[in-house]
PDB file of N, CA, C and O in Angstrom:
ATOM      1  N   MET A   1      -2.854 -19.055  12.474  1.00  0.00           N
ATOM      2  CA  MET A   1      -1.595 -18.275  12.463  1.00  0.00           C
ATOM      3  C   MET A   1      -1.808 -17.133  11.664  1.00  0.00           C
ATOM      4  O   MET A   1      -2.635 -17.195  10.755  1.00  0.00           O
ATOM      5  N   TYR A   2      -1.091 -15.966  11.909  1.00  0.00           N
ATOM      6  CA  TYR A   2      -1.409 -14.768  11.129  1.00  0.00           C
ATOM      7  C   TYR A   2      -0.015 -14.322  10.345  1.00  0.00           C
ATOM      8  O   TYR A   2       1.061 -14.634  10.854  1.00  0.00           O
ATOM      9  N   LEU A   3      -0.050 -13.685   9.267  1.00  0.00           N
ATOM     10  CA  LEU A   3       1.108 -13.235   8.635  1.00  0.00           C
ATOM     11  C   LEU A   3       1.236 -11.742   8.625  1.00  0.00           C
ATOM     12  O   LEU A   3       0.367 -11.038   8.110  1.00  0.00           O
ATOM     13  N   HIS A   4       2.242 -11.284   9.153  1.00  0.00           N
ATOM     14  CA  HIS A   4       2.401  -9.620   9.295  1.00  0.00           C
ATOM     15  C   HIS A   4       3.008  -9.295   7.928  1.00  0.00           C
ATOM     16  O   HIS A   4       4.078  -9.747   7.521  1.00  0.00           O
ATOM     17  N   ILE A   5       2.235  -8.493   7.296  1.00  0.00           N
ATOM     18  CA  ILE A   5       2.836  -7.951   5.723  1.00  0.00           C
ATOM     19  C   ILE A   5       3.209  -6.545   5.795  1.00  0.00           C
ATOM     20  O   ILE A   5       3.374  -5.924   4.745  1.00  0.00           O
ATOM     21  N   GLY A   6       3.360  -5.975   6.934  1.00  0.00           N
ATOM     22  CA  GLY A   6       3.888  -4.538   7.021  1.00  0.00           C
ATOM     23  C   GLY A   6       2.760  -3.576   7.568  1.00  0.00           C
ATOM     24  O   GLY A   6       1.555  -3.773   7.412  1.00  0.00           O
ATOM     25  N   ASN A   7       3.267  -2.621   8.161  1.00  0.00           N
ATOM     26  CA  ASN A   7       2.446  -1.519   8.562  1.00  0.00           C
ATOM     27  C   ASN A   7       1.301  -1.875   9.556  1.00  0.00           C
ATOM     28  O   ASN A   7       0.177  -1.374   9.567  1.00  0.00           O
ATOM     29  N   SER A   8       1.802  -2.852  10.405  1.00  0.00           N
ATOM     30  CA  SER A   8       0.884  -3.316  11.479  1.00  0.00           C
ATOM     31  C   SER A   8      -0.355  -4.085  10.890  1.00  0.00           C
ATOM     32  O   SER A   8      -1.373  -4.264  11.559  1.00  0.00           O
ATOM     33  N   VAL A   9      -0.206  -4.538   9.576  1.00  0.00           N
ATOM     34  CA  VAL A   9      -1.283  -5.425   8.990  1.00  0.00           C
ATOM     35  C   VAL A   9      -0.948  -6.844   9.165  1.00  0.00           C
ATOM     36  O   VAL A   9       0.111  -7.362   8.810  1.00  0.00           O
ATOM     37  N   MET A  10      -2.050  -7.501   9.809  1.00  0.00           N
ATOM     38  CA  MET A  10      -1.833  -8.829   9.823  1.00  0.00           C
ATOM     39  C   MET A  10      -3.115  -9.750   9.226  1.00  0.00           C
ATOM     40  O   MET A  10      -4.296  -9.451   9.402  1.00  0.00           O
ATOM     41  N   ILE A  11      -2.699 -10.786   8.578  1.00  0.00           N
ATOM     42  CA  ILE A  11      -3.686 -11.428   7.677  1.00  0.00           C
ATOM     43  C   ILE A  11      -3.671 -12.910   8.256  1.00  0.00           C
ATOM     44  O   ILE A  11      -2.606 -13.488   8.473  1.00  0.00           O
ATOM     45  N   PRO A  12      -4.894 -13.486   8.489  1.00  0.00           N
ATOM     46  CA  PRO A  12      -4.850 -14.884   8.889  1.00  0.00           C
ATOM     47  C   PRO A  12      -4.346 -15.678   7.638  1.00  0.00           C
ATOM     48  O   PRO A  12      -4.798 -15.430   6.520  1.00  0.00           O
ATOM     49  N   GLU A  13      -3.400 -16.636   7.857  1.00  0.00           N
ATOM     50  CA  GLU A  13      -2.735 -17.492   6.817  1.00  0.00           C
ATOM     51  C   GLU A  13      -3.870 -18.076   6.054  1.00  0.00           C
ATOM     52  O   GLU A  13      -3.837 -18.096   4.824  1.00  0.00           O
ATOM     53  N   ARG A  14      -4.931 -18.580   6.768  1.00  0.00           N
ATOM     54  CA  ARG A  14      -5.883 -19.526   6.142  1.00  0.00           C
ATOM     55  C   ARG A  14      -6.797 -18.703   5.041  1.00  0.00           C
ATOM     56  O   ARG A  14      -7.590 -19.309   4.320  1.00  0.00           O
ATOM     57  N   ASN A  15      -6.638 -17.402   4.978  1.00  0.00           N
ATOM     58  CA  ASN A  15      -7.386 -16.453   4.221  1.00  0.00           C
ATOM     59  C   ASN A  15      -6.580 -16.161   2.928  1.00  0.00           C
ATOM     60  O   ASN A  15      -7.142 -15.670   1.949  1.00  0.00           O
ATOM     61  N   ILE A  16      -5.258 -16.466   2.932  1.00  0.00           N
ATOM     62  CA  ILE A  16      -4.416 -16.035   1.816  1.00  0.00           C
ATOM     63  C   ILE A  16      -4.434 -17.191   0.625  1.00  0.00           C
ATOM     64  O   ILE A  16      -4.046 -18.353   0.737  1.00  0.00           O
ATOM     65  N   ILE A  17      -4.978 -16.562  -0.514  1.00  0.00           N
ATOM     66  CA  ILE A  17      -4.989 -17.410  -1.916  1.00  0.00           C
ATOM     67  C   ILE A  17      -3.734 -17.537  -2.415  1.00  0.00           C
ATOM     68  O   ILE A  17      -3.380 -18.680  -2.705  1.00  0.00           O
ATOM     69  N   GLY A  18      -2.788 -16.423  -2.627  1.00  0.00           N
ATOM     70  CA  GLY A  18      -1.819 -16.367  -3.231  1.00  0.00           C
ATOM     71  C   GLY A  18      -0.982 -15.050  -2.815  1.00  0.00           C
ATOM     72  O   GLY A  18      -1.531 -14.094  -2.267  1.00  0.00           O
ATOM     73  N   ILE A  19       0.448 -15.085  -3.137  1.00  0.00           N
ATOM     74  CA  ILE A  19       1.201 -13.935  -2.902  1.00  0.00           C
ATOM     75  C   ILE A  19       1.994 -13.885  -4.161  1.00  0.00           C
ATOM     76  O   ILE A  19       2.600 -14.868  -4.589  1.00  0.00           O
ATOM     77  N   PHE A  20       1.980 -12.705  -4.755  1.00  0.00           N
ATOM     78  CA  PHE A  20       2.631 -12.399  -6.142  1.00  0.00           C
ATOM     79  C   PHE A  20       3.470 -11.310  -6.105  1.00  0.00           C
ATOM     80  O   PHE A  20       3.175 -10.315  -5.444  1.00  0.00           O
ATOM     81  N   ASP A  21       4.462 -11.391  -6.731  1.00  0.00           N
ATOM     82  CA  ASP A  21       5.531 -10.323  -7.081  1.00  0.00           C
ATOM     83  C   ASP A  21       4.745  -9.352  -7.961  1.00  0.00           C
ATOM     84  O   ASP A  21       3.985  -9.787  -8.826  1.00  0.00           O
ATOM     85  N   LEU A  22       4.926  -7.975  -7.743  1.00  0.00           N
ATOM     86  CA  LEU A  22       4.278  -7.216  -8.714  1.00  0.00           C
ATOM     87  C   LEU A  22       5.188  -6.888  -9.691  1.00  0.00           C
ATOM     88  O   LEU A  22       4.637  -6.436 -10.695  1.00  0.00           O
ATOM     89  N   ASP A  23       6.417  -6.957  -9.754  1.00  0.00           N
ATOM     90  CA  ASP A  23       7.375  -6.653 -10.833  1.00  0.00           C
ATOM     91  C   ASP A  23       7.097  -7.681 -11.858  1.00  0.00           C
ATOM     92  O   ASP A  23       7.072  -7.358 -13.046  1.00  0.00           O
ATOM     93  N   LYS A  24       6.883  -8.917 -11.472  1.00  0.00           N
ATOM     94  CA  LYS A  24       6.890  -9.975 -12.464  1.00  0.00           C
ATOM     95  C   LYS A  24       5.332 -10.203 -13.097  1.00  0.00           C
ATOM     96  O   LYS A  24       5.135 -10.552 -14.261  1.00  0.00           O
ATOM     97  N   THR A  25       4.328  -9.952 -12.160  1.00  0.00           N
ATOM     98  CA  THR A  25       2.935 -10.303 -12.514  1.00  0.00           C
ATOM     99  C   THR A  25       2.398  -9.041 -13.295  1.00  0.00           C
ATOM    100  O   THR A  25       1.653  -9.159 -14.269  1.00  0.00           O
ATOM    101  N   SER A  26       2.827  -7.820 -12.803  1.00  0.00           N
ATOM    102  CA  SER A  26       2.058  -6.717 -13.428  1.00  0.00           C
ATOM    103  C   SER A  26       2.511  -6.503 -15.041  1.00  0.00           C
ATOM    104  O   SER A  26       2.063  -5.568 -15.704  1.00  0.00           O
ATOM    105  N   GLN A  27       3.319  -7.348 -15.502  1.00  0.00           N
ATOM    106  CA  GLN A  27       3.617  -7.253 -17.123  1.00  0.00           C
ATOM    107  C   GLN A  27       2.537  -7.989 -17.804  1.00  0.00           C
ATOM    108  O   GLN A  27       2.423  -7.857 -19.022  1.00  0.00           O
ATOM    109  N   SER A  28       1.726  -8.759 -17.140  1.00  0.00           N
ATOM    110  CA  SER A  28       0.465  -9.307 -17.781  1.00  0.00           C
ATOM    111  C   SER A  28      -0.555  -8.511 -17.903  1.00  0.00           C
ATOM    112  O   SER A  28      -0.810  -7.784 -16.943  1.00  0.00           O
ATOM    113  N   LYS A  29      -1.282  -8.452 -18.945  1.00  0.00           N
ATOM    114  CA  LYS A  29      -2.439  -7.609 -19.159  1.00  0.00           C
ATOM    115  C   LYS A  29      -3.532  -8.030 -18.307  1.00  0.00           C
ATOM    116  O   LYS A  29      -4.265  -7.203 -17.766  1.00  0.00           O
ATOM    117  N   ILE A  30      -3.698  -9.475 -18.141  1.00  0.00           N
ATOM    118  CA  ILE A  30      -4.790  -9.853 -17.402  1.00  0.00           C
ATOM    119  C   ILE A  30      -4.572  -9.578 -15.816  1.00  0.00           C
ATOM    120  O   ILE A  30      -5.530  -9.323 -15.086  1.00  0.00           O
ATOM    121  N   THR A  31      -3.346  -9.645 -15.381  1.00  0.00           N
ATOM    122  CA  THR A  31      -3.167  -9.247 -13.904  1.00  0.00           C
ATOM    123  C   THR A  31      -3.407  -7.668 -13.769  1.00  0.00           C
ATOM    124  O   THR A  31      -3.969  -7.198 -12.780  1.00  0.00           O
ATOM    125  N   ALA A  32      -2.962  -6.914 -14.785  1.00  0.00           N
ATOM    126  CA  ALA A  32      -3.050  -5.480 -14.716  1.00  0.00           C
ATOM    127  C   ALA A  32      -4.491  -5.306 -14.795  1.00  0.00           C
ATOM    128  O   ALA A  32      -4.873  -4.445 -14.002  1.00  0.00           O
ATOM    129  N   ALA A  33      -5.325  -5.780 -15.414  1.00  0.00           N
ATOM    130  CA  ALA A  33      -6.845  -5.513 -15.677  1.00  0.00           C
ATOM    131  C   ALA A  33      -7.377  -6.020 -14.191  1.00  0.00           C
ATOM    132  O   ALA A  33      -8.160  -5.278 -13.597  1.00  0.00           O
ATOM    133  N   PHE A  34      -7.018  -7.119 -13.651  1.00  0.00           N
ATOM    134  CA  PHE A  34      -7.576  -7.573 -12.408  1.00  0.00           C
ATOM    135  C   PHE A  34      -7.351  -6.601 -11.229  1.00  0.00           C
ATOM    136  O   PHE A  34      -8.227  -6.392 -10.390  1.00  0.00           O
ATOM    137  N   LEU A  35      -6.106  -6.002 -11.204  1.00  0.00           N
ATOM    138  CA  LEU A  35      -5.689  -5.128 -10.237  1.00  0.00           C
ATOM    139  C   LEU A  35      -6.493  -3.835 -10.363  1.00  0.00           C
ATOM    140  O   LEU A  35      -6.921  -3.271  -9.356  1.00  0.00           O
ATOM    141  N   LYS A  36      -6.710  -3.340 -11.652  1.00  0.00           N
ATOM    142  CA  LYS A  36      -7.373  -2.178 -11.824  1.00  0.00           C
ATOM    143  C   LYS A  36      -8.838  -2.184 -11.467  1.00  0.00           C
ATOM    144  O   LYS A  36      -9.404  -1.194 -11.003  1.00  0.00           O
ATOM    145  N   ASN A  37      -9.475  -3.429 -11.721  1.00  0.00           N
ATOM    146  CA  ASN A  37     -10.859  -3.691 -11.372  1.00  0.00           C
ATOM    147  C   ASN A  37     -11.029  -3.799  -9.935  1.00  0.00           C
ATOM    148  O   ASN A  37     -12.069  -3.402  -9.410  1.00  0.00           O
ATOM    149  N   ALA A  38     -10.046  -4.327  -9.236  1.00  0.00           N
ATOM    150  CA  ALA A  38     -10.038  -4.355  -7.687  1.00  0.00           C
ATOM    151  C   ALA A  38      -9.932  -3.008  -7.037  1.00  0.00           C
ATOM    152  O   ALA A  38     -10.588  -2.700  -6.042  1.00  0.00           O
ATOM    153  N   GLN A  39      -9.077  -2.220  -7.642  1.00  0.00           N
ATOM    154  CA  GLN A  39      -8.854  -0.898  -7.156  1.00  0.00           C
ATOM    155  C   GLN A  39     -10.226  -0.098  -7.558  1.00  0.00           C
ATOM    156  O   GLN A  39     -10.623   0.733  -6.742  1.00  0.00           O
ATOM    157  N   GLU A  40     -10.914  -0.276  -8.663  1.00  0.00           N
ATOM    158  CA  GLU A  40     -12.044   0.434  -8.875  1.00  0.00           C
ATOM    159  C   GLU A  40     -13.250  -0.109  -7.780  1.00  0.00           C
ATOM    160  O   GLU A  40     -14.063   0.678  -7.294  1.00  0.00           O
ATOM    161  N   GLU A  41     -13.242  -1.266  -7.535  1.00  0.00           N
ATOM    162  CA  GLU A  41     -14.195  -1.814  -6.597  1.00  0.00           C
ATOM    163  C   GLU A  41     -13.981  -1.624  -5.188  1.00  0.00           C
ATOM    164  O   GLU A  41     -14.765  -2.071  -4.351  1.00  0.00           O
ATOM    165  N   GLY A  42     -12.853  -0.917  -4.872  1.00  0.00           N
ATOM    166  CA  GLY A  42     -12.549  -0.485  -3.623  1.00  0.00           C
ATOM    167  C   GLY A  42     -12.108  -1.628  -2.626  1.00  0.00           C
ATOM    168  O   GLY A  42     -12.363  -1.532  -1.425  1.00  0.00           O
ATOM    169  N   VAL A  43     -11.416  -2.749  -3.175  1.00  0.00           N
ATOM    170  CA  VAL A  43     -10.904  -3.870  -2.475  1.00  0.00           C
ATOM    171  C   VAL A  43      -9.521  -4.240  -2.297  1.00  0.00           C
ATOM    172  O   VAL A  43      -9.047  -5.328  -1.970  1.00  0.00           O
ATOM    173  N   VAL A  44      -8.849  -2.935  -2.622  1.00  0.00           N
ATOM    174  CA  VAL A  44      -7.368  -2.930  -2.420  1.00  0.00           C
ATOM    175  C   VAL A  44      -7.087  -2.211  -1.118  1.00  0.00           C
ATOM    176  O   VAL A  44      -7.518  -1.084  -0.875  1.00  0.00           O
ATOM    177  N   ILE A  45      -6.419  -2.853  -0.382  1.00  0.00           N
ATOM    178  CA  ILE A  45      -5.695  -2.252   1.054  1.00  0.00           C
ATOM    179  C   ILE A  45      -4.228  -2.085   0.954  1.00  0.00           C
ATOM    180  O   ILE A  45      -3.467  -3.025   0.727  1.00  0.00           O
ATOM    181  N   ASP A  46      -3.862  -0.884   1.126  1.00  0.00           N
ATOM    182  CA  ASP A  46      -2.394  -0.368   0.915  1.00  0.00           C
ATOM    183  C   ASP A  46      -1.795  -0.604   2.365  1.00  0.00           C
ATOM    184  O   ASP A  46      -2.127   0.110   3.311  1.00  0.00           O
ATOM    185  N   ALA A  47      -0.860  -1.687   2.486  1.00  0.00           N
ATOM    186  CA  ALA A  47      -0.333  -1.826   3.841  1.00  0.00           C
ATOM    187  C   ALA A  47       1.164  -1.559   3.702  1.00  0.00           C
ATOM    188  O   ALA A  47       1.980  -2.328   4.209  1.00  0.00           O
ATOM    189  N   CYS A  48       1.557  -0.391   2.968  1.00  0.00           N
ATOM    190  CA  CYS A  48       2.977  -0.098   2.793  1.00  0.00           C
ATOM    191  C   CYS A  48       3.072   1.523   2.847  1.00  0.00           C
ATOM    192  O   CYS A  48       2.107   2.249   2.606  1.00  0.00           O
ATOM    193  N   ASP A  49       4.171   1.922   3.141  1.00  0.00           N
ATOM    194  CA  ASP A  49       4.450   3.486   3.104  1.00  0.00           C
ATOM    195  C   ASP A  49       5.385   3.766   1.783  1.00  0.00           C
ATOM    196  O   ASP A  49       5.621   4.902   1.374  1.00  0.00           O
ATOM    197  N   ASP A  50       5.816   2.722   1.257  1.00  0.00           N
ATOM    198  CA  ASP A  50       6.617   2.927   0.238  1.00  0.00           C
ATOM    199  C   ASP A  50       6.088   2.219  -1.161  1.00  0.00           C
ATOM    200  O   ASP A  50       4.989   1.664  -1.155  1.00  0.00           O
ATOM    201  N   ILE A  51       6.786   2.247  -2.194  1.00  0.00           N
ATOM    202  CA  ILE A  51       6.331   1.583  -3.376  1.00  0.00           C
ATOM    203  C   ILE A  51       5.974  -0.001  -3.045  1.00  0.00           C
ATOM    204  O   ILE A  51       6.764  -0.710  -2.422  1.00  0.00           O
ATOM    205  N   PRO A  52       4.856  -0.417  -3.470  1.00  0.00           N
ATOM    206  CA  PRO A  52       4.439  -1.794  -3.092  1.00  0.00           C
ATOM    207  C   PRO A  52       5.548  -2.786  -4.036  1.00  0.00           C
ATOM    208  O   PRO A  52       6.048  -2.418  -5.099  1.00  0.00           O
ATOM    209  N   ARG A  53       5.752  -3.905  -3.477  1.00  0.00           N
ATOM    210  CA  ARG A  53       6.565  -4.918  -4.192  1.00  0.00           C
ATOM    211  C   ARG A  53       5.806  -6.254  -4.375  1.00  0.00           C
ATOM    212  O   ARG A  53       6.231  -7.150  -5.105  1.00  0.00           O
ATOM    213  N   THR A  54       4.692  -6.329  -3.689  1.00  0.00           N
ATOM    214  CA  THR A  54       4.012  -7.625  -3.639  1.00  0.00           C
ATOM    215  C   THR A  54       2.547  -7.414  -3.529  1.00  0.00           C
ATOM    216  O   THR A  54       2.203  -6.389  -2.940  1.00  0.00           O
ATOM    217  N   PHE A  55       1.560  -8.253  -4.020  1.00  0.00           N
ATOM    218  CA  PHE A  55       0.249  -8.037  -3.639  1.00  0.00           C
ATOM    219  C   PHE A  55      -0.309  -9.562  -3.232  1.00  0.00           C
ATOM    220  O   PHE A  55       0.044 -10.590  -3.810  1.00  0.00           O
ATOM    221  N   LEU A  56      -1.126  -9.503  -2.270  1.00  0.00           N
ATOM    222  CA  LEU A  56      -1.621 -10.712  -1.716  1.00  0.00           C
ATOM    223  C   LEU A  56      -3.183 -10.920  -2.119  1.00  0.00           C
ATOM    224  O   LEU A  56      -3.925  -9.951  -1.959  1.00  0.00           O
ATOM    225  N   LEU A  57      -3.575 -11.799  -2.493  1.00  0.00           N
ATOM    226  CA  LEU A  57      -4.979 -12.050  -2.791  1.00  0.00           C
ATOM    227  C   LEU A  57      -5.495 -12.918  -1.737  1.00  0.00           C
ATOM    228  O   LEU A  57      -4.920 -13.979  -1.495  1.00  0.00           O
ATOM    229  N   CYS A  58      -6.563 -12.542  -1.073  1.00  0.00           N
ATOM    230  CA  CYS A  58      -7.173 -13.231   0.226  1.00  0.00           C
ATOM    231  C   CYS A  58      -8.702 -13.130   0.039  1.00  0.00           C
ATOM    232  O   CYS A  58      -9.309 -12.185  -0.464  1.00  0.00           O
ATOM    233  N   ASP A  59      -9.235 -14.325   0.555  1.00  0.00           N
ATOM    234  CA  ASP A  59     -10.588 -14.565   0.600  1.00  0.00           C
ATOM    235  C   ASP A  59     -11.040 -13.644   1.828  1.00  0.00           C
ATOM    236  O   ASP A  59     -10.316 -13.353   2.780  1.00  0.00           O
ATOM    237  N   HIS A  60     -12.271 -13.266   1.652  1.00  0.00           N
ATOM    238  CA  HIS A  60     -12.829 -12.218   2.725  1.00  0.00           C
ATOM    239  C   HIS A  60     -14.326 -12.641   2.886  1.00  0.00           C
ATOM    240  O   HIS A  60     -14.979 -12.980   1.899  1.00  0.00           O
ATOM    241  N   PRO A  61     -14.843 -12.617   4.106  1.00  0.00           N
ATOM    242  CA  PRO A  61     -16.252 -12.981   4.260  1.00  0.00           C
ATOM    243  C   PRO A  61     -17.290 -12.000   3.728  1.00  0.00           C
ATOM    244  O   PRO A  61     -18.458 -12.333   3.527  1.00  0.00           O
ATOM    245  N   TYR A  62     -16.798 -10.742   3.504  1.00  0.00           N
ATOM    246  CA  TYR A  62     -17.883  -9.741   2.910  1.00  0.00           C
ATOM    247  C   TYR A  62     -17.803  -9.359   1.504  1.00  0.00           C
ATOM    248  O   TYR A  62     -18.744  -8.779   0.960  1.00  0.00           O
ATOM    249  N   HIS A  63     -16.627  -9.682   0.832  1.00  0.00           N
ATOM    250  CA  HIS A  63     -16.284  -9.557  -0.494  1.00  0.00           C
ATOM    251  C   HIS A  63     -15.930 -10.736  -1.046  1.00  0.00           C
ATOM    252  O   HIS A  63     -15.767 -11.753  -0.372  1.00  0.00           O
ATOM    253  N   ARG A  64     -15.774 -10.676  -2.428  1.00  0.00           N
ATOM    254  CA  ARG A  64     -15.336 -11.765  -3.027  1.00  0.00           C
ATOM    255  C   ARG A  64     -13.972 -12.094  -2.835  1.00  0.00           C
ATOM    256  O   ARG A  64     -13.628 -13.264  -2.669  1.00  0.00           O
ATOM    257  N   GLN A  65     -13.084 -11.053  -2.846  1.00  0.00           N
ATOM    258  CA  GLN A  65     -11.691 -11.234  -2.494  1.00  0.00           C
ATOM    259  C   GLN A  65     -11.177  -9.741  -2.218  1.00  0.00           C
ATOM    260  O   GLN A  65     -11.724  -8.699  -2.578  1.00  0.00           O
ATOM    261  N   ILE A  66     -10.024  -9.889  -1.510  1.00  0.00           N
ATOM    262  CA  ILE A  66      -9.454  -8.566  -1.038  1.00  0.00           C
ATOM    263  C   ILE A  66      -8.013  -8.708  -1.589  1.00  0.00           C
ATOM    264  O   ILE A  66      -7.472  -9.807  -1.716  1.00  0.00           O
ATOM    265  N   VAL A  67      -7.440  -7.566  -1.901  1.00  0.00           N
ATOM    266  CA  VAL A  67      -6.210  -7.437  -2.444  1.00  0.00           C
ATOM    267  C   VAL A  67      -5.327  -6.430  -1.432  1.00  0.00           C
ATOM    268  O   VAL A  67      -5.594  -5.245  -1.233  1.00  0.00           O
ATOM    269  N   TYR A  68      -4.242  -7.159  -0.855  1.00  0.00           N
ATOM    270  CA  TYR A  68      -3.359  -6.223  -0.060  1.00  0.00           C
ATOM    271  C   TYR A  68      -2.085  -5.987  -0.792  1.00  0.00           C
ATOM    272  O   TYR A  68      -1.579  -6.857  -1.502  1.00  0.00           O
ATOM    273  N   LEU A  69      -1.577  -4.823  -0.618  1.00  0.00           N
ATOM    274  CA  LEU A  69      -0.356  -4.349  -1.182  1.00  0.00           C
ATOM    275  C   LEU A  69       0.721  -4.363  -0.181  1.00  0.00           C
ATOM    276  O   LEU A  69       0.453  -3.808   0.884  1.00  0.00           O
ATOM    277  N   SER A  70       1.861  -4.878  -0.311  1.00  0.00           N
ATOM    278  CA  SER A  70       2.861  -4.985   0.731  1.00  0.00           C
ATOM    279  C   SER A  70       4.192  -4.385   0.179  1.00  0.00           C
ATOM    280  O   SER A  70       4.435  -4.507  -1.021  1.00  0.00           O
ATOM    281  N   GLN A  71       5.047  -3.754   0.994  1.00  0.00           N
ATOM    282  CA  GLN A  71       6.355  -3.274   0.265  1.00  0.00           C
ATOM    283  C   GLN A  71       7.432  -4.467   0.677  1.00  0.00           C
ATOM    284  O   GLN A  71       8.605  -4.378   0.314  1.00  0.00           O
ATOM    285  N   LEU A  72       6.978  -5.534   1.421  1.00  0.00           N
ATOM    286  CA  LEU A  72       7.900  -6.510   1.656  1.00  0.00           C
ATOM    287  C   LEU A  72       7.920  -7.543   0.347  1.00  0.00           C
ATOM    288  O   LEU A  72       6.883  -7.718  -0.293  1.00  0.00           O
ATOM    289  N   GLY A  73       8.986  -8.122   0.038  1.00  0.00           N
ATOM    290  CA  GLY A  73       9.141  -9.043  -1.110  1.00  0.00           C
ATOM    291  C   GLY A  73       8.292 -10.251  -1.025  1.00  0.00           C
ATOM    292  O   GLY A  73       7.886 -10.634   0.073  1.00  0.00           O
ATOM    293  N   SER A  74       7.990 -10.893  -2.155  1.00  0.00           N
ATOM    294  CA  SER A  74       7.130 -12.171  -1.935  1.00  0.00           C
ATOM    295  C   SER A  74       8.070 -13.340  -1.393  1.00  0.00           C
ATOM    296  O   SER A  74       7.518 -14.259  -0.788  1.00  0.00           O
ATOM    297  N   THR A  75       9.314 -13.365  -1.551  1.00  0.00           N
ATOM    298  CA  THR A  75      10.111 -14.534  -0.865  1.00  0.00           C
ATOM    299  C   THR A  75      10.089 -14.355   0.588  1.00  0.00           C
ATOM    300  O   THR A  75       9.970 -15.301   1.367  1.00  0.00           O
ATOM    301  N   THR A  76      10.217 -13.003   0.983  1.00  0.00           N
ATOM    302  CA  THR A  76      10.104 -12.718   2.322  1.00  0.00           C
ATOM    303  C   THR A  76       8.721 -13.043   3.037  1.00  0.00           C
ATOM    304  O   THR A  76       8.718 -13.488   4.185  1.00  0.00           O
ATOM    305  N   LEU A  77       7.717 -12.844   2.434  1.00  0.00           N
ATOM    306  CA  LEU A  77       6.462 -13.083   3.045  1.00  0.00           C
ATOM    307  C   LEU A  77       6.195 -14.650   3.041  1.00  0.00           C
ATOM    308  O   LEU A  77       5.735 -15.215   4.034  1.00  0.00           O
ATOM    309  N   GLN A  78       6.518 -15.327   1.847  1.00  0.00           N
ATOM    310  CA  GLN A  78       6.519 -16.714   1.888  1.00  0.00           C
ATOM    311  C   GLN A  78       7.387 -17.394   2.929  1.00  0.00           C
ATOM    312  O   GLN A  78       6.993 -18.415   3.493  1.00  0.00           O
ATOM    313  N   ALA A  79       8.350 -16.944   3.144  1.00  0.00           N
ATOM    314  CA  ALA A  79       9.454 -17.388   4.177  1.00  0.00           C
ATOM    315  C   ALA A  79       8.582 -17.273   5.668  1.00  0.00           C
ATOM    316  O   ALA A  79       8.402 -18.224   6.428  1.00  0.00           O
ATOM    317  N   ARG A  80       8.181 -16.128   5.848  1.00  0.00           N
ATOM    318  CA  ARG A  80       7.358 -15.824   7.303  1.00  0.00           C
ATOM    319  C   ARG A  80       6.452 -16.782   7.316  1.00  0.00           C
ATOM    320  O   ARG A  80       6.385 -17.400   8.379  1.00  0.00           O
ATOM    321  N   GLY A  81       5.580 -17.170   6.293  1.00  0.00           N
ATOM    322  CA  GLY A  81       4.428 -18.128   6.279  1.00  0.00           C
ATOM    323  C   GLY A  81       4.826 -19.546   6.570  1.00  0.00           C
ATOM    324  O   GLY A  81       4.009 -20.349   7.020  1.00  0.00           O
ATOM    325  N   LYS A  82       5.988 -19.840   6.335  1.00  0.00           N
ATOM    326  CA  LYS A  82       6.601 -21.170   6.608  1.00  0.00           C
ATOM    327  C   LYS A  82       6.940 -21.488   8.092  1.00  0.00           C
ATOM    328  O   LYS A  82       6.994 -22.629   8.550  1.00  0.00           O
ATOM    329  N   ARG A  83       7.150 -20.395   8.757  1.00  0.00           N
ATOM    330  CA  ARG A  83       7.426 -20.607  10.107  1.00  0.00           C
ATOM    331  C   ARG A  83       6.538 -21.001  11.050  1.00  0.00           C
ATOM    332  O   ARG A  83       6.903 -21.155  12.216  1.00  0.00           O
TER     333      ARG A  83
END
């Protein structure tokens, strides 16, 4: 199954490691450093036209991990994944 995260971006559910709310997690220094490093490595994919609300951490066959930014809320994405 695939999860639609916005802007016509679909991710295989089996590759999703976690779905995180940016408002809650960005307050942590560790998370902020992780996202900064991911941005510098070029493994952040922006799947939104507006301000991102959520980031998804995913396995990828060619990189260690990929981070997707989504404008959808974490609860919305989690509910979509349960269907």
